[in-house]
N, C-alpha and C positions, 0 to 999 in steps of 0.2 A: 175488542174486535177479535173476531175468530172464525175459523172455517168451521160450517155444520154442514150436515150431510141431510140429505133430503131428495127420496127416491132415487138413491143411487148417485147423486150429482155432489159435488162441493160447492157451496155459497159460500164466499167472503161475506161475513154480516159485521158490518159497521154499526153500531150502536152510537148515536149524538144525540138521543133524546136529552133534553134539557142541558145541553153545553152550551158553554160562553165561547165567544170568539177565539180566545186562544187554545180552547180545548178543540174546537173544531177545526183550526188549522194544522193543529198538530196532529190530531188523527187521520186528515188528511193526507199528510204528509207520511204518515205510517203505513197508511192502506196504499199509498204509491210504491213505497218501497218491497211491501209484500207481494203486490201484483208483478213489479218486474223481476223481483227474487224469484218469482214462482216459475221462470221459464216458460209460462203458457201463455197461449195467445186466444183461449176460449173459455177463461174466468166467467164468473157468474159473479153479480155482487148484488146485495140486499142492504139498503141502508134507512135507518130510521132516524127521522129528524122531528119527531116529535116534541113541541117545545122548544127547540134548538134556535138558537140565535143565529139572525141572519142579516148581513149588510154587505155593503158595496166592498170592502175589504175581501170579505169572505169570499164574494161571489169571483171576485178579480183571482183569489187564489187557487179556487176551486177550477176554474177553466185553465188555468195555466195547468195545473195538475192534471186537468182531464185530457188535454191536448197531450201530455207527455203519456197517460195511462192508455189511451185508446187503442193501442194495438195488443194490449195484454186481456182486453176481457171483450164478451159480444153481447151482454146484457145487463142493465142494471134496472133494480127495483126500489121504488123509493116510498117509504111508508111516511105518513104524516105532511105530506105536502098539502096545505090549505093558504087561503088569501095568498098575500104577496107572495108566498113562497113557489106558489103554481106560476105565477108571472116570472121569476127568477129560474123555475125550472126550463120553462120556454126559452128564455134567453141562454141558460147553460146548453141544452140541445142544439140551439141555432149556431152557436158558437164553435161547439165540440163535435157535432154531427155524430151525436152519442145515442145508441138506444135505450134512453133512460124513460121508464113509465113510471108514474105513480099510482098507488094502490091505497086502499083504505085500510086491509088487515095485511099482516104478515103471512096468513095462509094465501091468499089471493097471490100475493106477490111471488112466494114460491112456488106456486104453482105455473103461473106465468113464466117464471125464470127456467123452469126445466121443460116448458112444452116446446115444441118445435117450431111453433110460430115466429 
């Protein structure tokens, strides 16, 4: 997990590629702490979930953390949402009321994050 610069904007890059349940939950908690400690309300997040494990326990934790962190970010782009993950993303957005969109590539995700839309 790291801050990356793209077109003069800072993006929090959360790499969940090929992570198992425990790792996903730990990294989600770490991201929560980073967002809260940033002291900003306009953070931008890019999350790669390609090959990441997903289940009900993870979704419950992500929804819980999402409600806590919502005041600290404005947009989230997710890469690697396919199949069942797309249903989970819709459920997440419904519960958290988040501005989270999925993208096929990191470049498209970054462009959307820094756009004014």
